[in-house]
C-alpha positions in Angstrom: -1.6 11.7 76.2 -3.7 13.3 78.9 -1.3 16.3 79.3 -1.1 16.7 75.5 -4.9 16.7 75.3 -5.2 19.5 77.8 -2.7 21.6 75.9 -3.7 21.1 72.2 -7.1 19.6 72.4 -8.6 16.2 71.7 -8.7 16.3 67.9 -5.1 17.4 67.5 -4.0 14.9 70.1 -5.8 12.1 68.3 -4.2 13.1 65.0 -0.7 13.4 66.7 -1.0 9.9 68.3 -2.3 8.4 65.0 0.7 9.9 63.1 3.2 8.7 65.6 1.8 5.2 65.5 1.7 5.2 61.7 5.3 6.4 61.3 6.6 4.0 63.9 4.9 1.2 62.0 6.4 2.4 58.7 9.9 2.5 60.4 9.4 -1.0 61.8 8.3 -2.4 58.5 11.2 -0.8 56.6 13.7 -2.0 59.2 12.2 -5.5 59.1 12.4 -5.5 55.3 16.1 -4.4 55.5 16.9 -7.1 58.0 15.2 -9.7 55.8 17.6 -8.6 53.0 15.0 -7.0 50.7 16.4 -4.9 47.9 16.9 -1.3 48.8 14.7 -0.1 45.8 11.8 -2.2 47.2 12.0 -0.6 50.6 12.4 2.9 49.1 9.4 2.3 46.8 7.2 1.0 49.7 8.1 4.0 52.0 7.5 6.4 49.1 4.1 4.8 48.4 3.1 5.2 52.0 4.3 8.8 52.0 2.2 9.5 48.9 -0.8 7.9 50.6 -0.4 10.1 53.7 0.1 13.3 51.6 -3.0 12.5 49.5 -5.1 11.9 52.7 -3.9 15.1 54.3 -4.7 17.1 51.2 -8.2 15.6 50.9 -9.0 16.3 54.6 -7.5 19.8 54.2 -9.8 20.6 51.3 -12.8 19.2 53.1 -12.0 21.3 56.1 -11.8 24.4 54.0 -15.2 23.7 52.3 -17.0 23.5 55.7 -18.8 26.7 56.5 -17.7 28.5 59.6 -20.5 29.0 62.1 -21.0 32.3 63.9 -21.8 32.5 67.5 
């Protein structure tokens, strides 16, 4: 993480680490549900709902970032 921070910055590194942790968790939950013999539609619906939540969050933060005024030096 330290090398990544020096290359792309703290904010992007934090987002990258959070996304990796999130998607690893989703993959683990989906695999665990599959091993526990959950129906495929249930797993697919759960992953789709999490994907929708991530997409909505990214869009909200993207709009918020566009609305912030850019300061001049």
